[in-house]
N, C-alpha and C positions, 0 to 999 in steps of 0.2 A: 342815584335811583330817582331822586325828587326832579331833576332835569329830564330824566328819560320819560317818566310818569306824565310830565307835563307837556313832552313833545318837542322839547326845545334843543334837544341834542341834534347836530348836524351830521354826526357821524356815529356809527354804533359803538358802544363802550361797554366795557364789563370790568368788574372788580376782580383782580387776578387773586387777591388775598383769599376769596372764597374758593378758589379753584384747588380741588384733590391733588391735582398733579404738582401744583406749587408747594404744597404742603409736604407732600412725599419728597420732592426734590431738595427743599430746605431741610426738611429733618434727617434725611439720609446722607446727602452730600454736603451741605453747608457745615455741618458740626464736625466733618472731617477736617476742615481747615481751622475753624475755631477751637477745638479742643486741643489740638497739637500745639498751636500757636499759644495759646493760654498756659498750658502746661509748662511748656519750655521756658517761657517767660518767668513763670512763677518759681519754678525748681532750679532752673539752670543746671540741668543734668542731662546726661545721654540716656536714651531710653533703651536701646538695644542690650536685649537680655534681662531687662526689668519685669518683675511680676506685676500685673495691674488687675485691679478687680473693678469690673463694671457692674453696677446695680441696675438691672433691668435690660431687656433685649427686644425693646421695641423699635420703633423706626429711628430713633435717636441713638440708641444703644448699638444698633447694628453699624451705623456709620462710624462711632466711636471705636468699636471693635476692631473694624476693617483698617481704620487709620493707626490704631496702635499696634495691630498686627503686621503692618506695612512698616513700622519702625523697628520691628524685630522684638517687640514685647510677648510675654507669655499673657495671655488674656484669659481671666476667669469671669464667668458671667454668674451673678447671684440667683437671678429670677428670669424666666422666660415667659413671654406673653403667650398664653395658650391658644387664644383664638386671634388669629390675624386678621385684619382688614382685608378687603377683596384686592386692594391696590398693592397690597405688601409684596415684597419679594419672598 
């Protein structure tokens, strides 16, 4: 931001971490990979047929539910976000 304001950038630049699209992608899709990997490493059990409780169904909760459902889990959600953001699914 400082270089941009000073006019010292030779090419256009933007901070992708401020992007709504990046946040949505990271929250919804990246958690699919990390939740499954961490749970499998920590528990060393098969997930097919297991009952799983997900606390919250926001952007991250949706991705976790989809990933766990894909493994064959029965997924229970304890709370649902009543007002979704405009970019939510």
